[in-house]
C-alpha positions in Angstrom: -6.8 41.3 1.8 -9.2 43.8 3.3 -12.0 42.9 5.7 -15.7 43.5 4.9 -17.3 46.7 6.1 -19.7 46.8 9.0 -22.4 47.8 6.6 -22.0 44.6 4.6 -22.0 42.5 7.8 -25.2 44.1 9.0 -26.9 43.7 5.6 -26.3 40.0 5.6 -23.4 37.8 6.7 -23.1 35.0 4.1 -21.9 32.6 6.8 -24.9 33.3 9.0 -27.7 33.2 6.5 -30.2 31.6 8.8 -30.4 27.9 8.2 -33.7 28.0 10.2 -35.3 30.7 8.0 -38.1 29.1 5.8 -37.2 29.3 2.2 -39.5 31.0 -0.3 -40.7 29.2 -3.4 -38.4 29.9 -6.4 -39.3 33.1 -8.2 -40.3 33.1 -11.8 -38.0 33.8 -14.8 -36.3 37.1 -14.9 -36.8 39.9 -17.4 -36.2 38.9 -21.0 -33.1 40.9 -21.4 -31.3 39.0 -18.5 -29.7 35.8 -19.9 -29.4 32.8 -17.6 -25.8 31.9 -16.6 -26.5 28.4 -15.4 -24.5 26.8 -18.2 -21.5 29.2 -17.6 -21.1 28.7 -13.9 -17.7 27.6 -12.7 -16.8 24.5 -10.8 -18.3 24.5 -7.2 -14.8 23.9 -5.7 -13.2 27.0 -7.3 -13.6 30.1 -5.2 -11.9 33.5 -5.6 -8.3 34.3 -6.1 -6.4 33.9 -2.8 -3.3 35.9 -3.8 -1.3 38.9 -2.6 -2.0 41.8 -4.9 0.4 44.6 -5.7 -0.9 47.1 -4.8 -3.5 45.8 -2.3 -6.7 44.6 -3.7 -9.5 47.2 -4.1 -12.5 46.3 -2.0 -14.8 46.5 -5.0 -13.1 43.4 -6.4 -13.7 41.3 -3.3 -16.4 38.6 -3.2 -18.7 39.1 -0.1 -18.9 35.3 0.3 -15.4 34.0 0.2 -13.7 37.4 0.9 -11.2 36.8 -1.9 -10.7 38.4 -5.3 -13.6 37.8 -7.7 -13.2 34.8 -10.0 -15.6 34.8 -13.0 -17.5 37.8 -11.5 -21.3 37.8 -11.6 -23.4 40.8 -11.1 -27.0 40.6 -9.7 -30.0 42.8 -10.4 -29.6 44.2 -6.9 -26.1 45.5 -7.9 -23.8 43.1 -6.0 -21.0 41.1 -7.4 -19.9 37.6 -6.4 -17.7 34.8 -7.6 -19.7 32.6 -10.0 -19.1 29.4 -8.0 -19.7 31.2 -4.6 -23.1 32.6 -5.5 -24.1 29.3 -7.1 -23.3 27.4 -3.9 -25.1 30.0 -1.8 -28.3 29.7 -3.9 -28.1 26.0 -3.6 -27.3 25.8 0.1 -29.2 28.7 1.7 -32.0 29.4 -0.8 -32.6 31.7 -3.7 -31.7 35.0 -2.0 -28.9 37.5 -2.2 -26.4 36.9 0.6 -25.9 40.6 1.1 -29.4 42.2 1.2 -31.5 39.0 1.4 -33.7 39.9 -1.6 -35.1 37.2 -3.9 -32.5 36.1 -6.4 -32.4 33.4 -9.1 -29.8 32.5 -11.7 -31.8 34.3 -14.4 -31.4 37.5 -12.5 -27.6 37.5 -12.8 -25.1 38.0 -15.6 -21.4 37.6 -16.1 -19.6 40.9 -15.6 -17.1 40.8 -18.5 -15.9 44.4 -18.0 -15.0 43.8 -14.3 -13.4 40.4 -15.3 -11.1 42.3 -17.7 -10.2 44.8 -15.1 -9.4 41.9 -12.6 -7.2 40.1 -15.2 -5.1 43.3 -15.5 -4.3 43.3 -11.7 -0.8 42.5 -10.6 -0.3 39.7 -8.0 2.6 38.0 -6.4 3.3 34.3 -7.1 1.9 32.4 -4.1 4.9 30.0 -3.9 7.2 30.7 -1.0 10.5 32.0 -2.2 9.3 33.3 -5.6 9.2 37.1 -5.8 7.7 37.5 -9.3 4.8 39.8 -9.8 2.6 39.1 -12.8 -0.7 40.0 -14.3 -3.5 37.8 -12.9 -4.2 36.3 -16.4 -0.7 34.9 -16.5 -0.2 33.8 -12.9 -1.8 30.4 -13.1 0.4 29.3 -16.0 3.4 30.6 -14.1 2.4 28.7 -10.9 2.3 25.4 -12.8 5.9 26.0 -14.1 7.4 28.0 -11.2 10.7 26.6 -9.9 9.5 27.1 -6.4 6.4 24.9 -7.0 6.4 22.1 -4.3 5.7 18.7 -6.0 5.7 15.2 -4.6 8.7 13.0 -5.4 7.9 10.8 -8.5 9.4 7.8 -6.6 6.6 8.3 -3.9 9.1 8.6 -1.1 6.7 11.0 0.7 9.0 14.0 0.2 7.8 17.3 -1.4 10.5 19.1 -3.4 10.7 22.3 -5.3 10.4 21.9 -9.0 13.9 23.3 -9.5 15.5 20.8 -7.1 13.6 17.6 -8.1 16.4 16.3 -10.3 19.0 16.6 -7.6 16.7 14.9 -5.1 16.1 12.0 -7.5 19.9 11.6 -8.1 21.2 12.1 -4.6 18.7 12.3 -1.8 15.7 10.1 -2.6 15.7 7.0 -0.4 13.8 5.1 -3.1 16.1 5.8 -6.0 17.2 2.7 -7.9 20.8 1.5 -7.9 22.4 -1.5 -9.5 23.4 -4.3 -7.1 27.2 -4.7 -7.2 26.9 -8.5 -7.2 24.0 -9.4 -9.5 23.5 -6.0 -11.2 19.8 -6.1 -10.6 18.2 -2.6 -10.1 17.0 -2.3 -6.5 15.6 0.6 -4.4 18.2 2.1 -2.1 16.1 1.6 1.0 15.6 -2.1 0.1 19.2 -2.9 -0.8 20.0 -4.4 2.5 17.1 -6.9 2.3 18.1 -7.7 -1.3 21.6 -8.6 -0.3 20.1 -11.2 2.1 18.7 -13.1 -0.9 21.0 -12.0 -3.7 22.2 -15.3 -5.3 25.6 -13.7 -6.4 26.7 -12.2 -3.1 29.8 -13.8 -1.6 29.4 -15.4 1.9 31.6 -17.6 4.1 30.7 -21.2 4.8 29.9 -21.4 8.5 31.7 -24.7 8.9 34.9 -24.6 6.8 35.2 -20.9 6.1 35.4 -21.3 2.3 34.3 -18.2 0.3 31.3 -19.0 -1.9 28.5 -17.2 -3.7 25.2 -17.5 -1.9 23.5 -19.8 -4.4 26.2 -22.4 -3.9 26.1 -22.5 -0.1 23.4 -25.1 0.3 24.8 -27.6 -2.2 28.3 -27.1 -0.7 27.1 -27.8 2.8 25.0 -30.8 1.8 27.5 -32.5 -0.5 31.1 -31.1 -0.3 31.9 -29.3 2.9 34.6 -31.4 4.7 33.7 -30.1 8.1 30.0 -31.1 8.0 28.9 -34.4 9.7 27.5 -36.9 7.1 26.3 -40.5 7.2 28.3 -43.3 5.7 27.6 -44.0 2.0 26.5 -47.5 3.0 23.6 -46.2 5.1 21.1 -47.9 2.9 22.9 -51.2 3.4 22.7 -50.9 7.2 25.8 -48.9 8.3 24.8 -46.5 11.1 28.1 -44.6 11.3 28.3 -40.8 11.1 31.4 -38.7 10.9 32.7 -35.4 9.4 33.0 -35.7 5.6 36.8 -35.4 5.6 37.0 -38.7 7.6 34.6 -40.6 5.4 37.2 -42.1 3.2 39.2 -43.4 6.2 36.0 -45.0 7.5 35.4 -46.7 4.1 38.9 -48.1 4.0 38.7 -49.5 7.6 35.2 -51.0 7.2 35.6 -52.6 3.7 34.8 -56.2 4.7 31.9 -55.1 6.9 30.4 -53.1 4.1 30.8 -55.9 1.6 29.1 -58.3 3.9 26.1 -55.9 4.2 26.1 -55.5 0.4 26.1 -59.3 -0.1 23.2 -59.8 2.3 21.2 -57.1 0.5 21.9 -58.6 -2.8 20.8 -62.1 -1.7 17.6 -60.6 -0.3 17.1 -58.8 -3.7 17.6 -62.1 -5.6 15.1 -63.9 -3.4 12.5 -61.2 -3.7 13.0 -61.1 -7.5 12.7 -64.9 -7.8 9.6 -64.9 -5.7 8.0 -62.2 -7.9 8.8 -64.1 -11.1 7.4 -67.4 -9.6 4.2 -65.6 -8.6 3.7 -64.1 -12.1 4.4 -67.5 -13.7 1.8 -69.2 -11.6 -0.7 -66.4 -12.3 -0.1 -66.9 -16.1 -0.5 -70.7 -15.7 -3.8 -70.2 -13.9 -5.3 -67.5 -16.2 -4.1 -68.6 -19.7 -4.0 -71.8 -21.7 -0.8 -73.7 -22.2 -0.3 -72.4 -25.8 -0.2 -68.7 -24.4 2.1 -69.5 -21.5 5.3 -69.3 -23.5 4.4 -65.8 -24.9 3.5 -64.6 -21.3 6.9 -65.8 -20.0 8.6 -64.1 -22.9 6.8 -60.8 -22.1 8.0 -61.0 -18.4 11.5 -61.7 -19.6 11.4 -58.8 -22.0 10.0 -56.5 -19.2 12.9 -57.5 -16.9 15.4 -56.9 -19.7 13.9 -53.4 -20.5 14.1 -52.5 -16.7 17.7 -53.5 -16.7 18.4 -51.4 -19.8 17.0 -48.3 -18.1 19.7 -48.5 -15.4 22.6 -46.1 -16.1 25.7 -47.8 -17.6 28.6 -47.1 -15.2 32.0 -48.0 -16.7 35.2 -47.6 -14.7 38.8 -48.9 -14.7 39.8 -50.7 -11.6 43.3 -50.7 -10.2 43.8 -54.2 -11.8 42.9 -52.8 -15.3 39.6 -54.8 -15.4 36.7 -52.9 -17.1 33.1 -53.9 -16.4 29.5 -52.5 -16.6 26.9 -52.5 -13.8 25.0 -55.5 -15.4 28.2 -57.5 -15.9 29.4 -56.7 -12.3 26.0 -57.7 -10.9 26.0 -61.0 -12.9 29.6 -61.7 -11.7 28.6 -61.0 -8.1 25.6 -63.3 -8.4 27.8 -66.0 -9.8 30.4 -65.4 -7.1 27.7 -65.5 -4.4 26.4 -68.9 -5.8 30.0 -70.2 -5.9 30.5 -69.1 -2.3 27.4 -70.9 -1.3 28.5 -74.1 -3.1 32.1 -74.0 -1.7 30.9 -72.9 1.8 33.3 -69.9 1.9 32.6 -67.0 4.4 34.4 -64.1 2.7 34.3 -62.7 -1.0 37.3 -62.5 -3.2 39.3 -59.2 -3.0 39.0 -58.4 -6.7 35.3 -58.8 -6.8 34.8 -56.8 -3.6 36.9 -53.9 -5.0 35.0 -53.9 -8.3 31.7 -53.9 -6.4 32.9 -50.9 -4.2 33.7 -48.9 -7.4 30.3 -49.6 -8.8 28.6 -48.6 -5.6 30.7 -45.4 -5.6 29.6 -44.6 -9.1 26.0 -45.1 -8.3 26.4 -42.9 -5.2 28.0 -40.2 -7.2 25.3 -40.4 -9.8 22.6 -40.0 -7.1 24.5 -37.1 -5.5 24.6 -35.3 -8.9 20.9 -35.7 -9.3 20.3 -34.5 -5.8 22.5 -31.4 -6.4 20.5 -30.5 -9.5 17.3 -30.8 -7.6 18.6 -28.8 -4.7 19.8 -26.1 -7.1 16.3 -25.9 -8.6 14.8 -25.7 -5.1 17.1 -22.9 -4.2 16.3 -21.0 -7.4 12.5 -21.4 -6.7 13.0 -20.3 -3.1 14.9 -17.2 -4.4 12.1 -16.4 -6.8 9.5 -16.8 -4.0 11.5 -14.4 -1.8 11.8 -11.9 -4.7 8.1 -12.3 -5.3 7.3 -11.5 -1.7 9.6 -8.5 -1.9 7.8 -7.2 -5.0 4.4 -7.8 -3.4 5.5 -5.9 -0.3 6.7 -3.0 -2.5 3.4 -3.0 -4.4 1.4 -2.9 -1.1 3.6 -0.1 0.1 3.0 1.8 -3.1 -0.7 1.3 -2.7 -0.6 2.6 0.9 1.3 5.6 -0.3 -1.1 6.3 -3.1 -4.0 6.0 -0.7 -2.4 8.5 1.7 -1.6 10.8 -1.2 -5.2 10.6 -2.4 -6.6 11.3 1.1 -4.1 14.2 1.3 -5.2 15.6 -2.0 -8.9 15.3 -1.1 -8.2 17.1 2.2 -6.3 19.9 0.4 -8.8 20.4 -2.4 -11.9 20.7 -0.2 -11.5 24.5 -0.2 -12.3 24.8 3.5 -15.7 23.1 3.0 -15.8 19.7 4.8 -18.5 17.1 5.3 -18.2 14.5 8.0 -20.5 11.5 8.0 -20.7 10.3 11.6 -21.7 6.6 11.3 -23.5 4.4 13.8 -24.8 7.4 15.7 -27.3 5.4 17.8 -24.5 3.0 18.9 -22.5 6.0 20.0 -25.4 7.4 22.0 -25.8 4.0 23.7 -22.1 4.0 24.6 -22.5 7.4 26.1 -25.5 6.2 28.2 -23.4 3.4 29.6 -20.6 5.7 30.5 -22.9 7.9 32.6 -21.3 11.2 33.3 -18.5 10.7 30.8 -19.0 11.7 27.2 -18.2 9.8 23.9 -15.6 11.7 21.9 -14.8 11.3 18.1 -12.4 13.3 15.9 -12.7 13.6 12.1 -9.9 13.4 9.7 -7.9 16.6 8.9 -8.9 18.9 6.1 -7.4 22.2 4.7 -8.8 25.6 4.0 -6.9 25.6 0.7 -4.1 23.7 -0.9 -1.5 25.7 1.1 -3.8 26.7 3.9 -4.7 25.9 7.5 -5.4 22.3 8.6 -8.3 21.5 11.0 -10.4 18.7 12.2 -13.8 18.4 14.0 -14.5 17.0 17.4 -17.9 15.8 18.4 -18.9 15.0 22.0 -22.1 13.1 23.0 -23.2 14.0 26.5 -26.0 11.7 27.6 -26.3 12.1 31.4 -30.1 12.3 30.9 -31.5 10.7 27.7 -34.1 13.4 27.5 -31.6 16.3 28.1 -28.5 15.1 26.2 -26.6 17.3 23.8 -24.3 17.1 20.8 -21.2 19.2 21.3 -19.2 20.4 18.3 -15.6 21.8 18.4 -12.9 22.6 15.9 -9.2 21.9 16.5 -6.3 23.2 14.5 -3.7 20.6 13.3 -0.1 20.8 12.1 -0.1 21.5 8.4 2.7 21.4 5.8 2.8 25.2 5.4 2.1 26.5 8.9 5.4 28.5 8.9 4.1 30.6 6.0 0.7 31.3 7.4 -0.5 34.1 9.7 -1.0 33.1 13.3 -3.2 33.2 15.3 -5.9 32.2 12.9 -8.4 34.9 11.9 -11.7 34.3 10.2 -15.1 32.7 10.5 -16.1 29.1 11.0 -19.6 27.8 10.4 -20.6 24.5 12.0 -23.7 22.7 10.9 -25.7 19.5 11.4 -27.4 18.9 8.0 -31.1 18.2 7.7 -31.2 15.1 5.4 -34.9 15.4 4.5 -35.6 14.1 1.0 -37.6 17.3 0.3 -35.1 20.0 -0.2 -37.5 22.8 0.6 -38.3 21.4 4.0 -34.7 21.1 5.1 -33.8 23.1 8.2 -30.1 22.8 9.0 -28.8 23.4 12.5 -26.1 26.0 12.0 -23.9 28.3 14.1 -21.0 30.6 13.1 -18.1 31.3 15.4 -15.6 34.1 14.9 -12.0 33.4 15.7 -10.6 35.1 18.9 -6.9 35.7 18.6 -6.4 35.7 22.3 -7.5 32.0 22.7 -5.0 29.2 22.5 -7.3 27.3 20.2 -6.4 29.6 17.3 -2.6 29.6 17.9 -0.1 27.8 15.7 -0.2 24.0 16.7 2.7 22.8 18.6 1.6 19.2 18.4 -0.2 17.1 15.8 -3.5 18.5 17.0 -4.1 21.5 19.3 -5.1 20.3 22.7 -7.5 23.3 23.0 -10.5 23.4 20.8 -13.3 26.0 20.2 -17.0 25.4 19.6 -20.3 24.8 21.3 -20.9 22.6 24.4 -24.7 22.4 23.7 -24.8 22.7 19.9 -28.0 20.6 19.5 -30.2 18.6 21.8 -30.3 14.9 21.0 -34.0 14.9 21.1 -34.3 17.4 18.3 -32.1 15.2 16.1 -34.4 12.2 16.7 -37.5 14.2 15.9 -36.3 15.7 12.7 -34.6 14.2 9.6 -31.0 14.7 10.9 -30.3 10.9 11.2 -30.4 8.9 8.0 -29.3 5.3 7.7 -27.9 5.6 11.2 -25.6 8.5 10.3 -25.4 12.2 11.1 -23.9 14.6 8.6 -21.7 17.4 10.0 -20.7 20.3 7.8 -17.9 22.8 8.4 -17.1 25.9 6.3 -13.9 27.8 7.2 -13.3 31.3 5.8 -9.9 32.7 6.9 -9.2 36.4 6.6 -5.9 38.2 6.4 -4.7 41.0 8.7 -2.9 42.7 5.8 
């Protein structure tokens, strides 16, 4: 793309239209034959065509503002042509004057140049995607760009990788770290990069018991350790009766056989205490009825107590087993037999129960214990399932948060790429930064902006501001630009060539009274600041040490709501 002529530069550099020059009042409507193009202007963010033309672009088709091929060309009464969006922004930002000869200019004094637009659409240009060698007419190139096999697009799985359109299917099938695969154990679809964490909670994965070495699925491990593992230490089943012994589960039966009489004595004592407590409760209720109700209601009250006790007994599970002697009993029958046996022992003064009654009672207690263990196992299984659901829920929440972060990064990246080299930076808490600079004395406060691009595939830059407040009355704001590592640096021309305009915007409510502080610098290829970045951000920057006095910012309308608005416009040029 060719450079502007010296004559054009002398007539009026669009980047150096004086921000301090007072603006004239808007001129009246144009001649009747000149139709207003206000309703036909293009989007402000769409500048000229930044393409490689074959043959090279004729200078008459270049926009003097963006230095690219005219897009929606507009011709003025003074005979100059501009991109529709470029001249619209120029009229809005710098006043209603022609950027080339500085004559008065309004929208009514311009018209769309359809003839030149037709000529431009017939021009041949190369596809801008790296690797594609197709040359097409300009009217077809945008459609081709959207479907070009060399178009870099982000991975649909949001893995952060950009792939060529032609290779996206292979990336999704083989290379994407976030592609979904079926778990070989539970067959759930899991992202590849989360498969390892999924296996830690997968209920169907096989693991080894840490005590006995038995192979189990993970959802059975807890119940196995708590109820069945022979190598785990467990308390005696008569713990509730007072036995304090603990041993590994495989020796529990041996302990029960050796301590039969001891356990039966504990059981008998607990049963006697239970009988005494029950008799005391019934007596208390009977006395309460006798005090609160007449004699004719006492009988019905006692009947209700008896019925309640019977119903409580009926709610107990009915355990039926065959003992070694062939005697079948239920829990209620066995309890009644034991009560009778206990009373007989008391009458006869015997110290030990009969062997048959003791054996029956042991079997009943074992049945009750087994019933409680089954209930416990069911509850533990439910707890394990709920725990697994909670872990999976946490995992899904983490995935959603990660997706949100990726989307935010992509949104910021898209915003930075689509700014077209025009960047606004709102420097918040400006007075606090000045106070911080005053406390530091000779040191200055430094802040860097986020990165932004000159175009979607262009250069990446950021802005640095320094506040030097050695003397509050002689402090300055310094502005510098730094080049940063971009995604397409290998395909760009280095060192950077072009113009960069730095401005501190006047935020006066009255648009006519605004006087922006603006300076334009021209890239110098010999300086390291314009070389291809070797790190994330070039250590060397380029700008103005004394861009604006702090006192002038305080006097004008440059600080609004505690913030200063910095504007950067970058216009790269090509050496070709």
